[in-house]
N, C-alpha and C positions, 0 to 999 in steps of 0.2 A: 829417276823415279823407279821404284821396284815394280816389276811386272807380276801379275797373278799367274801362277803356274797351273796349267790345265788339269794335271793328274795328281797334284799333291794332296788334294782334298778327297780323292776317291777312296781313301782309307785313313783311319786314325792311326795306322801303324807308322813306325819310324820310316822316314823317306828311304833309308837304306834297305828297307824290306818291302817297300811299296812297289809291287811288280809293274803296274802301269806307268808309274813315274820313272822307274829304272829303264824300262823299254824305251820310253820317249827320250830320256836323257842319253842313253847309249847311241841313239841315232840323231844326235844334234851335234853339229860341228861349228867351230869358230871361223868367221871371216874377219881376220884381225884388223885390217885397215878401215873396215866399215863399222866396226863395233857391232857386228851382226852375228846371228846364229841361224843356221838353216837346218831343217830336219829333212831326212830322206827316208825313202822306203827301200829296204834292202832288196837287191836283185831287180830293181825297177829303174834302170838307167843311172844307178848311183856311181858307177865307175867313172862315167863322163863328168859328173858333177865333182867327184873327188879329185880328178885330174885338174879340173879348172880351179878348184880350191887350192891345191898344192902349188899351182902356178901363181895364183893371186897372193898366197901367203909366203911366196919367195923360196919354196923348197925345191922346186924343179924349174927348169927354164922353159920347157914347152912339152907338148903332148908326146914327143918322141921318147920321153923318160917316164911314160905311163906306168911301167912296172913298179916304180917306187911306191905307189899307193898300196900295193898288196903286202908290202913289208912294213907299212906304217899306218895300219888301220886306226889306231887310237891317237895319232899325232895331234889332231885338231879337236879332240874331245873337249866337251864343256864341263866345267864344274858348276856347282850350284850358283855361285856368284855370277858366272857368265850367263846362265839361264835367266836369272832374275834381273840383271842390269843391262842386257843387250839393248842397244838403241833400236835395232830392227830385228825382226824374226820372220821367217818364211818357210814354207814347206815346198819341196821340189818333188813333183810327180811326173813321170814319163808321159809325154803326149800333151801336157798342159803348157800353155804359153804363160810365162811369168810376166805380170804387168810391169811395164816400164822397161822391159828388155827389148 
């Protein structure tokens, strides 16, 4: 089932020109095995989350390879289909406990 996107309706402009949607989409990453999308706040603990994501998605073996994320910023970026069809979505914010974790 398709999910309703939060910022797509903030403007009648084409989504490719909708600043709020583009910002949100740029900060949404795929968690492949879980069919999930997570949103992050830049400079707010996002490196730790991106390292965990790189491990979960099979691109690095462990945190000792953390420099990989800085050369692969857009590797797990979402397209519109990913955003609309993800089974799970969540936002990660520093200092907040993720339910179920």
